[in-house]
DRENPAKE-248109 format. One record per residue: residue in one letter; x, y, z of N, C-alpha, C in turn. Coordinates in steps of 0.1 Angstrom, whole numbers, plus 5000, padded with zeros to 4 digits. Example, Ala and Ser with C-alpha at 12.3 -4.5 7.8 and 13.67 -1.06 7.14 Angstrom:
2
a513249435078512349555078513249675078s512849785071513749895071512950005079
***
This chain:
425
m487645505039486545485027485445585033k484845595046484345675051484345825050k486245815058487245965062487446025048r487646005037487246005024486446105020y484945975025484046105024483746185029l483846215044483546315054484646465049l485846445043486146505044486346555030i485446505020484846555006483946615007a482946605020481446655026482046795030l483046815042483546905047484047035040c484546965026485247075020484347165012s483147035009481947114995481547205005f480947195023480647225030481347405030t482547385029483347515034483347565020i483347535006483247604999481947694992s480847605000479347644993479447805002i480047775017479747915026480848005021y481648005010482248125009481548154993a480348004990480148104975479048084978q478148104989477248134989476448284986t475248334978475048434974475048514986k475048654988474648715000474348834995l473248905003472649055002473049125010l473649245008473949335016473149455019k472149485031471349565034471749695036a472349795034472649895038471650035039e471950165048470950305041471450315032a473150345025473750395012474950315008y474950374998476850344993477150424987l478350474990479050614982479650564967d478850574955479550574945480650754946v481950654947483150744946483450804930s483250774922483550824907483150944912t481450984914480751064914480651164928g480851074937480451184951479551134954k478351054950476751064952476850944961l475751014975475350864980474250784977i474250704968473350614963472350524973q471050554973470250484983468750464977p468450334981469250234997470550204986a471050075000472050034994471849854996n471349764982471249634984472249604975i473049534978474349464975474349324975l474449274965473949074959475649044956v475848974960477548954959476648804961e477648754951477748564944479348554943g479648484949481448424950481948584950e483148614946483848704950483148864945l482348824937481948934927480649024932i480549134931479449214926478149174921q477349114923476349044910475349154906s474749224918474049384911473749454923i473349534920473249694928471749714926n471049684938469549724944468749654934p468849584930468549454917466749434920a466049444912464549454913463749334915s464449244916464049104925465449074934i464848994944465748934954465648804949p466648714951466348594949466148544962e465748384961465248274976466648224985n466548224996467348144999468648185002i468648345002470548385006470648415015e471848475020471948535033471848635028i471148725040470848885039471848905055i472649035051473849075063472849255064d472449225075472049365080472449475078l473349585076473649705080472949815076t471449815086471149915084471650035092g471250145081471950265088473150305078k473850195082475350245078475750295060i477050295056477150425044478050255041l478150225031479250085024480150245012l480950175011482050235006483050095000p484050124983484550004986485250024996g486449884998487749835005488449935000l489350015010489950065007491649995002m492350134994493950074990495250144998d496650115005497150155008498150104999m499250264993500150194981500950204988h501950255004503150245010502950175023v503150075024503249985034504349915036h505249865052505649785050505449685061l504649565057504449505066504649425078d506249405075507049335082507749415096l507549545097508749615106507149685115d507649665125506649805132507649905140f507050045144508050115146508350125159v509250045166509050015181510450065184e510850105191512050125201513449975197n514050025192515349965183515049905173y513749985167513249915157514449865143e515749935146516449895133517249805136y517049765153518049605151517149475150l515949535146515149405147515349335132l516349375122516849315108518149205117v518549215124519849145133519449065143t518049085149517648975155516648945161e515848915148514848855145515148775136s514548645132514948605120513848665105g514248555094512648625085511748555084s511948465091510348355100509748435112k510048475114510048575130509048685123q510248745111509248895107508048865100t508148725091506448715084505948635097l505948595104504748645111504148765117r505548835126504549005124504249035114a504348985103503849075091502749025086a502548895089501148895092499948895100r500948965111499848965121499349115116n500449215116499849335109499449345096a499449245088498449225075496749245082r496649135090495349125099494649245103k495549365110495149425114494549535100t495549555091495449635083493749595071l493849445072492449455064491249485075l490849455085490249465100490249615099s491049725096490749805097490249895082g489749825074489449905061489949845047f491349795048491949825037492249705031t491549655018491949525015492849525002t493349584999494049584990495049704993v496849654999497849704998499149704987r499949784989500949774976502549734991n502449654991503849615008505149634992i505249774998506649854984508249834990g508449694999509449704998509749615013q510749475014510649405027511949515034t511649485048512649555052513549475063h513449335058514749215067515749135054p516349175057517749075048517548995049t516748895048516248735042516548745027i517148655024516548635008515348555002e514848535010513648535008512648625007l511548654997510748714994509448795007i510048825017508248795025506948825024d507048915015505748935010504948894999v506248844990505248744982505048664987a505248574998505248455005503948525011l503648645019502148715022501348715014s501748764998500448754987500048614990e500648514986500248394978499648314993a500148335001499148285018497648375017e497448495012496348525013495448485002k496148474989495548404977495048274980n495548204992495648034991494648055000g493948155011493248115021493648105035w495248135040495948095048496148175062i496048295055495748375065494848495059e494048565077493348705071494348835068a493948885055495048985049494449065036p495049185038494349205026494849155013r494249245002495149164990496349214986i497549184987498849204986499549254976i500149334968500549324955502449334962p503349244960504649254968506149304961c507149374965507649444961508749404957g508849244969509849194971511649304981h512549274973513949384981513649544973m513849614984513549734976515649774964i515649804962516849814949516949994949g518549984955519050064953520650064953i521450214955522950154955523650134971t525050074967525550034979525650224991g525650175002525750235007524250315007g523350345001521950395002520850325007h519850415006518350415014517850245012a519050185003518250035002518949945006d520650005010521149925018521149925033l520649805041520149785051520549815058a522049805060523249825069523449965073m522450055063522550195067521350245077i521250125083519350205090520450225103a521050105102521850155120523250185121g523750145108525050225108525950075117y525449985107526349805109527549835104a528449785111529949765111529849705095d531649695090531849635081531649485081g531249455067531049255067529849245079i528549355084527849265088526649375074l525849265072524549275062525349345048d526349315049526549295030525549245023a525649305009524249295005524649264986e524249194979524249144966523349224960p523249184946522149284937520649174941e520749014942519849034947518749034958y519249104968519449164979518649324978g519249344967518149494963519549544961v520949574968521549664968522749624956a522349724945523349674933523749844927d525149854922525749914911525649904895g525449994890525849984876524649914868k524149934858523749904848522749764848d524049664844524349524848523749424860e524249524872523449454888522449504890v521749634887520249654887519849604882l519849564866519049444859519149314864r520049254874519849154878519049174892a519249254896518949294908516649294904v516649334896515249364896514449244885r515449184880515049014875514548904886h515848974892515748854904514248854913q513949024914512749004924511548954914i511448984902510048994894510548824894k510948754892511248584896511148534905y511048594919510048514929509548604934g508448644921506948634925506848794930a507948894931507149064929506549084920k505449204922504149174915504249364911a505349404918505649584914507549594918i508049734915509249714922509549854928k509649834937510349974947512050024940i512050144940513950154939514050294945m514850354950515750424959516350544947a515550644943516350714940516950844942t516650864954517350944968517950854983a518350984988518750925001517150935008g517650885022516250925027516350985042v514850995051515451015060516250895073l515350755071515350655086516350575081s517650665075518850555071520250685074l521250635075522350735079523350795072e522550805059523250885045523251055052e524751105049524751225056523751335048s523051265036522451395031521151355030l519951365029518651345029518051275015g518151405008517351424994518551404980a520151354985520551394972520051224966q520551254953519851194937521151024941q520750914940521250804940521250754937l520350644929520850604918520850684906t521350664895521950714880520750714872d520950854864519850854856519950694847e520750624842521050504833520550344842e520750384858520450284863519050294866m518150424868516950404867516350364856k516650384849516250374833516550254828t517250164831517249984831516349934835i515849974850514849914858513549924854v513250024851511850114847511650014831d512449994826512349924810512049754811e513049754818513149554826511549534834a511049614842509849624846508849664838k508549724830507649744818507449614806r509049524804508749434798507849344803h507849354819507049224823505849254826h505549394822503949454826503949474843i505049554847505049594866505149694865t504649774876504649934874506549944889v506350084890507450144896507450214903g508150234917507750324924508950374930a509350494931510650544931510650624948h511350584960512150684968512250794961a511750934967511950984961512051124965h513251204978512851354982513451504977g514851404971515151534962514851584954t514651744950513951764936514651684926e516351704922516451634914516851494911g516651374924516151274921514451264913i513351324919512251324914512151334903i512851444895512951474883513651354868a514851314879515751174870514551094873a513951034884512350934883511850944874i510851044875509951114865510551044850n511651104847512451124831512450994831a512850894839513050764835511950674834g510450664840509450634834508750624844v509250624861508450554870506550584873t506350484874504650484880504950574892s504950624901504950674912506450744923i505650834927506850904934506350844948e507250824955506850774969507550894977h506950994984507051084996507251274987g508351224977507751364968508051474979s508951484987509351584996509551714995i510551744983511151844978510651834964l509251934959508551954947508652084941d509552094930509252224924508452254915d508652334909507452394895507652284888e509052284879509152204869508952034876a508852004887508851854892507151854890i506551934897505151914893504551914880q504952014874504752034856505251854851l506051854851506351694849505751584844m505151584865504351454871503051484864i502651594861501451584853501551574839e502651604832502651614819502951414812k503651394822504251244821502651124832g501651204836501051104845500951004857t502651074859503451034873502751074883y502250934890501550914906502550994915l501451074925502551084940501451054948v502450984959502050884968502750944983p501951074986502751124998503351105010t502250975017502650975028503051065038t501951175041502251255047502051295059g500551175063500251205073501551115085l502551075081503450995087503951195096f504251285091504351405098504351425107d502751375115502551395128502651305136v502951195129503551085138505151065142i506051105133507451055137507951155144p507251315150507851355162507251325175k506551225173506051175189507151035187g507350995180508650845180510150925178y510551055181512251115178512750995192d512350965204512950875216513750735207k512650665200512850585189514450605179m514450685175515450745164516850815168n517750735160519150795162518850985160p519951065169519651175166519651245150q520751165146521051205133519651185123l519051065126517851065119516651165122v516451205132515851325138516051435138e517151495133517551635128517051585110k517451475106516951455088515051495090a514351455099513051485102512351635101k513251645111513051785115513251905102y514151895097514151945086513351935072i512851805070512151805061510651775057i510151795074508751795075507651945067p508751995076508052145071507652205054i509352195050509052145032508252055030a508551965026507651815025506251875027t505551925036504151975038503552065030k505152195027504352235014504452205004s505252114998505652054986504351974982h503751924993502551834988501151894986e500952054995499852114993499952174977k501352194976501052304963500852164952a501252054954500851924941499351914942v498751894957497651884954496552024944k496852124953496852264940496852284928a497952224927498252204911497352074903g496651934911496351854904496951754902v498151734908498851604903498151474912k498351354900497651264906497851174919i497051184929497551174940496950994947a497850934952497350774959497650754974l497050734979497250694992498250614997g499350675003500350545012500350615026t500850535033500850585052502250565052d503350445047504450415052504450385060a503050275068502750205078504450095079p504750095087504650125105504750245108l504650385103505150545112503350515110i502550535106501650505107501150415108p500950375125500650215129499750155121h499850015114499549955113497849925120g496849945112495649935113495350055119m495850175117494850285119495450375107n495350295092496250345074495250485074a493850445080493350545077493350725076k493950715091494950855095495250935087e495650875071496350945063494951035054l494050925056492951045048492651175056s492951215069492751315074494251445072a495151385068496351435070496151465052m496051455047495951455033494651545029i492951575035492451665039493251805043a494251775052494651875062496251925049r496151905038497151905030496351995014g494852025015494152075004493051975002m493251895000492051754994490851794999t489451754990488751764996488151604999p487451605015487051455014486951395003l486151404994485951304979487051314975q488351414971489551364965490351264972a490251274986490951135000490551044998i489751034995488650874992488950834980k488850904970489550874955491150804955s491750894966493250834969492950724974a492550664978492250524983491350474980t491150434968490150364961490150374947i489450444937489750454919491150474918i491950594922493150634919494250544922p494250424930495550334933494650174923a493450214918493250124910493650104898e494050284892494150304879495350284883m495750324888497650354890498250234888l497950114892498349994889497449924879n496950004875495749864868495549754869l494549814878494049684888491949734883k491649664870490149694867489449604876d489749534887488549484889487949504908r488549654910487849644918488049814925g487949904935488150044935486550074934e485950044934484650084934483149974942i482250034945481249954946480449924928k480249834920480049814908479749674901q479149664897478549524888480149444885g480049344889481049304882482749304890l482349394899483649394900483849364918l485549304922485349254936484549304946a484249204953483149204964483449234975d484749394979485649384985484649544990i483749545002482849635003483649665021i483849805027483349835039482049935045a482149935057480649965062481550065073i480950215074480950285083479750335083e479750415100478350475108478050595102t478550705096478450855090479150845078n478550965072478351015057480551025057p481450965049482651025053482951175045l481851195036481651355031481951455041q481351405055481151495061481751465072n482251385079483351315084484251225084i485251245077486051175073486451075084k486751165094487251015105486550965107s485250895101484750795104484950675094l486150685087486850585080487850515087e488150615104489050565111488350425121n486850465120486550335128485350235115v485750155109484950055097484449965106v483349945110482249845112482049725102f482649735095482049595089483049555072v483749445072484649465060484449325054m483949315042483849225031485449205026k485949115018486549105009486448975003g486048994989486448894980484648784983g483948904989482948774993482248785008v483848745012483948675028483848825033v482848775045482948895057484248895069y484848935070485348945081485648985092k485049095089484349185102482849255102k482549225116480949255114480749305130
***
């Protein structure tokens, strides 16, 4: 009986720590909607939520977190990560040399790195291990239950694409016949009935978004880089089914034809968008399709050529200058852009490097910050985050200097709070 009371007391103490009202006292916070620095920044947090900002009176007996001289921002968001993979030598063989269990532990480690770098929400846009279990769904649920230190994770489950296409994991290293042959449950599907089965399987087991492969890719051994893979009908079938479940769809797409087909199918976002012509850009603007350019990896991939098959290196060398110009055109035209890194190509925990790359493509510092805060929240219809605002989740980070003047300050986050819990100080 005494043990039972002790356990209840310990649980109550733990809950009280997490629910305790806190006051963050900082020099200023960035209103990411207007771009104004608001001074001072006294943020009252109760439980998971921001209760008030610069309140007229401060409650007694609360925890005060002194962030003197620091600038607060809402937690950042990365819309294109693969937590279960690292860009290491012979990475392509991890699929057959590591178990799904081991890659889940790898993913948990990478998730913690990502959180501590100031990213409090990520979309894991397709797992890269052929186990039937959905690794990112398990991570998402573990985060919600407080088992691991991780960002809030929007899981996509298995990527969906054609046999022999960019979602077919056997194409990553050119595995022999019979090795990694996959069924629709694993995301490899052909025809309307199979892609419908594939998307329903991901949703059944917990996917909260869907990733499709509209075209060929760089880091797989198809001959073409940008050729359309899923047919117009297959893409439309997937999008329609996802929408019935109120789930968004992101489309990996390099080539123009596949980009246009994916936009017309109704996808929420184009991932990479390497070869954008005027028609594709105008169509994205008309339909409100988001671009997740993953443009920072162009500075990283060349440094990793020694890790890659020569055929993939040639693809990368071909596409990087074309994609750079495409992204510059998209920024100039006003396409809605959400930050995505394709981590681990930008290493996990270094996600904020993408911000500098986006500025290099023509974005202002404020536009880049919006791409990591209010734009992803809008894209995924996450109405509870993206700003420091009363009633929203207390996902808050702190940095040393004004990011509008020095965007690289976001590469050195000194304080991380997620849902009212402090993970880094």
